[in-house]
SEDOPA-430246 format. One record per residue: x, y, z of N, C-alpha, C, CB in turn; residue in three letters. Coordinates in steps of 0.001 Angstrom, whole numbers, padded with zeros to 6 digits, always signed. Glycine has a CB too. Layout:
BEGIN
XYZXYZXYZXYZALA ...
END
This chain:
BEGIN
-043588+062815-095135-044305+061928-094124-045710+061822-094591-044257+062506-092615MET -046330+060537-094489-047370+060041-094859-048644+061012-094178-047284+058548-094481PRO -049711+061111-094985-051034+061618-094006-051565+060390-093707-052287+062643-094714ILE -051997+060522-092381-052895+059519-091622-054201+059860-091692-052590+059380-090211THR -055067+059139-091761-056750+059345-091796-057057+060465-090501-057719+057579-091454SER -056375+060332-089223-056500+061091-088291-056382+062471-088238-055908+060710-087637PHE -055406+062943-089364-055133+064246-089515-056161+064946-090665-053611+064335-089871GLU -056453+063995-091513-057409+064098-092847-058708+064178-092371-057340+062837-093895PHE -059248+063519-091387-060866+063674-091121-061189+064883-090500-061479+062572-090195ILE -062164+065510-090952-062794+066714-090265-063248+066269-088588-064262+067204-091265LYS -063055+067071-087841-063594+066623-086468-063230+065525-085686-064772+066426-086550GLY -062247+064644-086167-061756+063692-085462-061105+063818-084307-061137+063147-086083TYR -060393+064736-084027-059558+065143-082972-060735+065548-081773-058482+066463-083498ALA -061875+066103-082193-062718+066658-081176-063794+065664-081146-063215+068134-081451GLN -063850+064768-081769-064915+063719-081559-065121+062826-080396-064806+062909-082496SER -065862+062844-079414-066108+062104-078421-066132+060698-078812-067217+062514-077837LYS -067107+060331-079940-067101+059040-080403-065905+058559-080806-067917+058888-081345VAL -065112+059037-081511-063829+058539-082033-062733+058131-080914-063244+059647-082947ALA -062985+058852-079684-062020+058349-078561-062355+056974-078167-062076+059249-077264LYS -063575+056622-078260-063815+055372-077693-063877+054234-078729-065049+055443-076924GLY -063437+054625-079907-063530+053596-081150-062540+052667-081385-063587+054242-082372GLU -062857+051441-081587-061491+050581-082314-062159+050123-083763-060886+048904-081244THR -061412+049276-084398-062107+048445-085675-062939+049720-086344-063325+046935-085119ASN -062462+050968-086510-063215+051948-087311-062763+052222-088605-063276+053135-086688ASP -061903+051181-089252-061378+051754-090503-062521+052015-091481-060325+050805-091146CYS -063527+051414-091476-064414+051695-092736-065104+053408-092478-065846+050286-092818VAL -065286+053481-091213-065802+054820-090899-064899+055848-091278-066100+054974-089500VAL -063399+055747-090921-062456+056487-091417-062583+056698-092940-061256+055921-091045ARG -062578+055587-093520-062349+055438-094914-063582+056245-095522-062259+053834-095378ALA -064781+056114-095250-066058+056824-095429-065860+058267-095491-067015+056513-094342LEU -065300+058735-094111-065111+059958-093749-064265+060648-094772-064587+059988-092462ALA -063075+060049-095134-062149+060781-096053-062697+060703-097501-060667+060163-095984VAL -063371+059702-098061-063907+059651-099200-065043+060637-099446-064258+058413-099372VAL -065966+060327-098586-067034+061359-098505-066514+062954-098107-068085+060811-097369GLU -065634+063128-097619-064985+064457-097101-066099+065129-096170-064532+065538-098426ASP -066467+064022-095097-067539+064814-094274-066679+064271-092677-069611+064148-094613CYS -067387+064796-091556-066816+064607-090314-066959+063096-089849-067456+065575-089343ASP -066132+062777-088706-066047+061421-088149-067649+061006-087883-065057+061408-086690TYR -068054+061954-087086-069455+061514-086523-070599+061160-087625-070032+062731-085604ASP -070489+061915-088480-071353+061601-090100-071063+060340-090420-070868+062540-091536THR -069925+060247-090688-069628+058838-091241-069746+057848-090235-068249+058709-091831ALA -069565+057877-089063-069934+056978-088061-071387+056599-087995-069545+057506-086849HIS -072408+057519-087858-073763+057402-088108-074244+056670-089415-074255+058693-088087ARG -073592+057040-090541-073721+056542-091732-073435+055070-091685-072913+057250-092628LEU -072380+054626-091056-072118+053319-091046-072999+052229-090227-070875+053296-090647ALA -073226+053163-089015-073809+052460-088068-075401+052134-088667-073705+053319-086665ALA -076189+053253-089558-077448+053220-090001-077408+052357-091356-077988+054672-090155THR -076432+052547-092359-076526+051706-093643-075831+050537-093524-076021+052375-094842ARG -074896+050474-092946-073907+049178-092628-074214+048402-091601-072547+049510-092322MET -075115+048769-090626-075451+048147-089330-074190+047767-088320-076245+046848-089672ARG -073108+048777-088466-072153+048822-087760-072235+048951-086525-071547+049499-088100ARG -071939+047987-085258-071969+048125-083929-070843+048911-083439-072026+046896-083336ALA -070928+049712-082356-069694+050371-081832-068705+049708-081458-069874+051071-080881ASN -067420+050048-081860-066284+049162-081576-066124+047777-082442-066402+048808-080113ARG -066920+047424-083287-066694+046447-084115-066815+046773-085681-067549+045453-083713LYS -066165+045786-086188-065583+045969-087697-067094+045854-088356-064264+044581-088319GLY -066703+045961-089975-067720+045784-090939-067223+044701-091909-068059+047124-091655VAL -068132+043620-091883-067719+042544-093036-067736+043113-094477-068760+041268-093038HIS -066560+042604-095080-066490+042997-096523-067735+042533-097386-065190+042390-097143THR -068278+041762-097142-069758+041266-097922-070721+042372-097517-070463+039598-097351LEU -070976+043071-096261-071626+044050-095928-071140+045286-096883-071474+044205-094477THR -070166+045519-097000-069547+046762-097444-069953+046695-099007-067824+046836-097120ILE -069603+045592-099633-069872+045288-101066-071478+045649-101355-069510+043625-101383VAL -072201+044980-100433-073709+045097-100543-073982+046413-100490-074506+044388-099495LYS -073563+047060-099561-073954+048474-099361-073542+049579-100504-073329+048892-098037TYR -072462+049307-101004-072054+050120-102201-072817+049807-103708-070476+049861-102353PHE -072984+048382-103440-073928+048048-104626-075452+048828-104709-074195+046429-104531ASP -075944+048678-103385-077346+049109-103202-077310+050627-103462-077934+048742-101709CYS -076287+051427-103206-076278+052911-103110-075396+053355-104677-075370+053457-101447GLU -075440+052445-105479-074573+052843-106455-075044+053972-107300-074272+051764-107232ARG -076313+054080-107653-076754+055340-108406-076774+056532-107653-078070+055209-108950GLU -077340+056506-106279-077322+057827-105516-076910+057491-104093-078779+058590-105532LYS -076137+058347-103603-075552+058195-102275-075943+059345-101665-074064+057997-102208TYR -076375+059280-100503-076782+060574-099796-076361+060659-098402-078258+060759-099811GLU -075879+061710-097907-074899+061715-096653-076450+062351-095596-073041+063111-096879LEU -075977+061882-094290-076907+062468-093318-076736+063943-093462-076644+061986-091830VAL -077647+064694-092974-077514+066166-092829-076624+066666-092037-078556+066718-092450LYS -075750+067516-092856-074775+068110-091843-074859+069725-092147-073116+067452-092050THR -074071+070264-091587-073834+071667-091883-073268+072090-093415-072825+072121-090818GLU -072434+071156-093837-072039+071434-095276-072934+070861-096164-070706+070946-095627SER -074005+069957-095621-074710+069436-096898-076270+069589-096146-074152+067587-097493ASN -076756+070805-095893-078132+070956-095015-079106+070591-095567-078525+072181-094596PRO -079280+070083-097007-080578+069998-097611-080622+068366-098139-080743+071215-098900TYR -079566+067694-097448-079425+066184-097811-079621+066015-099231-080453+065260-097063LYS -078760+066550-099992-078882+066243-101540-077821+065088-101610-078497+067656-102653THR -078073+064471-102919-076979+063658-103181-075502+064280-103466-077386+062905-104272PRO -074860+063869-102744-073110+064513-102893-072485+063636-103873-072010+064408-101320MET -072544+062485-103924-071602+061530-104693-072309+060343-105202-070435+061034-103812PHE -071915+060106-106333-072174+059187-106984-070985+058047-106977-072528+059730-108165VAL -071254+056744-107045-070243+055583-106592-070340+054889-107978-070738+054509-105110HIS -069142+054588-108380-068854+053626-109582-067995+052416-108938-067947+054443-110891HIS -068674+051339-109118-067925+050005-108788-066899+049998-109638-068717+048682-108934PHE -065638+050157-109333-064546+049618-110544-064250+048378-110489-063194+050228-110566ILE -064549+047635-109752-064134+046171-109781-064937+045072-109517-063220+045984-108989VAL -065164+044228-110426-066131+042985-109775-065209+041795-109758-067618+042564-110752GLU -065818+041407-108853-064776+039855-108586-064040+040147-107342-063410+039457-109951GLY -062957+038944-107220-062278+039030-106117-061218+040047-106095-061814+037857-105852LYS -060312+040287-107080-059381+041227-107075-059104+041818-108324-058315+040764-106566ALA -058712+043255-108114-058219+043756-109596-057096+043140-110196-057838+045172-109609LEU -057136+043060-111501-055682+042266-111935-055210+043362-112654-055721+040732-112939LYS -053567+042814-112932-052676+043748-113696-051854+042628-114244-051817+044965-112805THR -051088+043334-115297-050080+042457-115934-048783+043210-115869-050455+042071-117436THR -047508+042392-115425-046418+042989-115736-045445+042085-116770-045800+043338-114441TYR -044184+042373-117148-043430+041618-118052-042363+041160-117130-042931+042404-119332LYS -042018+039866-117588-040842+039162-116992-040114+038228-118102-041347+038254-115711LEU -038930+038957-118130-038259+037845-119135-039082+038094-120361-038374+036117-118606LYS -039738+039045-120876-040375+039054-121987-041794+038236-122102-039440+038626-122868GLY -042255+037736-120864-043456+037272-120875-044474+038075-120072-043375+036006-120477LYS -045660+038072-120362-046811+038830-119565-047071+038063-118365-048209+038991-120390GLU -047398+038689-117315-047644+037534-116005-048922+038447-115543-046085+037295-114519ILE -050071+037460-115212-051260+038568-114846-051022+037904-113211-053262+038374-115829LYS -051505+039114-112354-051518+039076-111116-052585+039947-110248-050301+039345-110852CYS -052833+039780-109024-053677+040755-108385-053176+041857-108218-054111+040445-107284ASP -053727+043066-108366-053279+044656-108128-052932+044896-106709-054493+045751-108503MET -051831+045310-106457-051478+045794-105335-051929+047100-104881-050307+045750-105339THR -051809+047405-103437-052394+048679-103211-051479+049842-103835-052604+048865-101670LEU -050369+049576-103889-049225+050367-104286-049575+050639-105913-047699+049505-103974GLY -049687+049664-106836-050206+049961-108207-051522+050543-108179-050261+048754-109052THR -052539+050347-107407-053714+050791-107512-053534+052354-107228-054648+050015-106609PHE -053002+052818-106248-052746+054114-105801-051707+055226-107371-051687+053743-104080ALA -051072+054236-107827-050303+054826-108829-051315+054963-110092-048966+053931-109125LYS -051929+053925-110393-052834+053993-111706-053876+054942-111427-053522+052575-112145ARG -054514+054925-110091-055836+055808-110072-055578+056708-109053-057240+055035-109786TYR -054629+057716-109912-054001+058848-109110-054593+059966-108970-052895+059214-109530ASN -056002+060148-109570-057103+061147-109457-058299+060639-108699-057556+061580-110825ARG -058866+061359-107962-060236+061093-107640-060035+060545-106262-061011+060101-108670GLY -061310+059979-105787-061501+059656-104236-061869+058063-104308-062864+060675-103424ARG -061459+057394-103497-061564+055805-103926-061732+055086-102273-059822+055147-104953TYR -062654+054343-102298-062910+053590-101063-062377+052264-101504-064492+053561-100556PHE -061342+051765-100811-060666+050554-101003-060836+049519-100128-059456+050751-101056VAL -060987+048180-100383-060840+047124-099559-059819+046350-099804-061830+046432-099520VAL -059092+045975-099044-058014+045034-098823-058581+043707-097757-056682+045960-098129VAL -058054+042607-097884-058301+041790-096987-058186+042172-095615-057651+040862-097219ARG -059566+041999-094841-059923+042469-093424-059475+044084-093170-059102+041440-092299GLY -059588+044933-094125-059260+046181-093969-059735+047121-094994-057985+046228-093851HIS -060286+048431-094614-060671+049348-095601-059890+050788-095439-062226+049502-095509ALA -059537+051401-096682-058706+052600-096340-059470+053358-097456-056891+052483-096444LEU -058702+054601-097642-059014+055604-098801-057814+055831-099551-059556+056997-098311ALA -058202+055916-100877-057024+056578-101720-057632+057652-102349-056311+055643-102830VAL -056672+059092-102335-057518+060300-102576-056158+060820-103367-058250+061285-101071VAL -056516+060877-104609-055282+061480-105758-053979+060822-105520-054929+063222-105609ASP -054189+059460-105508-052994+058605-105522-052168+058672-104045-052027+059118-106786GLY -052851+059044-103078-052306+059100-101695-053095+058270-100583-052275+060569-101273GLN -052300+057255-100136-053104+056250-099498-053130+056741-098149-052574+054790-099619ILE -054557+056775-097474-054831+057272-096340-055610+056388-095475-055400+058410-096530ILE -054985+056069-094212-055589+055154-093444-054756+054987-092176-055781+053906-094195GLY -054562+053688-091706-053811+053813-090420-052514+054035-090874-053886+052593-089445ASN -051887+054318-089880-050521+054767-089877-049260+054117-090655-050225+054752-088608ASN -049347+052939-090702-048786+052119-091408-049447+051471-092600-048413+051342-090637ASP -050551+051953-093275-050983+051663-094698-050195+052188-095823-052280+052152-094898ASP -049668+053448-095588-048761+053739-096957-047676+053143-097076-048338+055030-097171PRO -047028+052202-096314-045840+051447-096254-046300+049872-096456-045060+051746-094818THR -047364+049738-096366-047980+048259-096594-048544+047968-098269-049430+048103-095435ARG -048013+048466-099121-048720+048671-100450-048465+047503-101136-048274+049899-101285THR -048097+046231-100676-048109+044993-101417-049512+044258-101131-046834+044080-100986ARG -050545+044701-100423-051813+044008-100254-052409+043762-101276-052648+044561-099548ARG -053167+042864-101843-054018+043002-103273-055171+043672-102641-054487+041444-104186PRO -055899+044341-103606-056837+045114-103453-057859+044180-103951-056676+046421-104069VAL -059040+043905-103029-060121+043307-103269-061326+043898-104000-060421+042940-102218ARG -061657+045199-103714-062676+045845-104156-062247+047366-104098-063900+045465-103372PHE -062952+047968-104940-062353+049496-104937-063875+050284-105559-060636+049724-106228ALA -063921+051297-104908-065200+052285-105370-064547+053668-105798-066406+052593-103993TYR -065067+054098-106552-064553+055795-107093-066079+056510-106594-064154+056041-109392GLU -065571+057671-105898-066724+058589-105369-066485+059793-106103-066744+058878-103734ALA -067613+060176-107192-067704+061337-107662-068750+062384-107368-067676+061128-108740LYS -068113+063461-107432-069606+064307-107021-070681+064330-108009-069379+065891-106765ARG -071585+064353-107360-073072+064127-108286-073104+065730-109124-074875+063839-106966ALA -073615+065668-110236-074115+066711-111032-075507+066832-110886-073791+066549-112374THR -075889+068099-110480-077250+068513-110156-078050+069062-111295-077213+069504-109113HIS 
END
């Protein structure tokens, strides 16, 4: 049975903020990728991505955010990160509209957009913040984590993806 982000996010069930939220796929993906609680990810999206409550975040805003935070990424002060030290360094995996892949059909190589399923198989180690059209989700060690139906909707083209690696101190 696939894991949903609701089970994967620390403090999601206890969060009063989460109970009243909609259109929060970016918040949930951040919480999963950054391994922080929902409320911390919610504050992060509100302050750094200017996300309003119950409103989504435009793809361009997500790209600008990760591009600006490429070198250092700092979480809001939490119990697990009391000194606000940089925890993750993000690497922009893809530039352009979509990741491309090739496959062979009747002896010919055909280029096409990489689907979410192919991405999860190819990038099966690490934590990735992934954007498909109109939606954000996380891929952790090859497992698609997001809405309940995300693991079954693997044919969607990946638009952008960011890898989160632990920063070395």
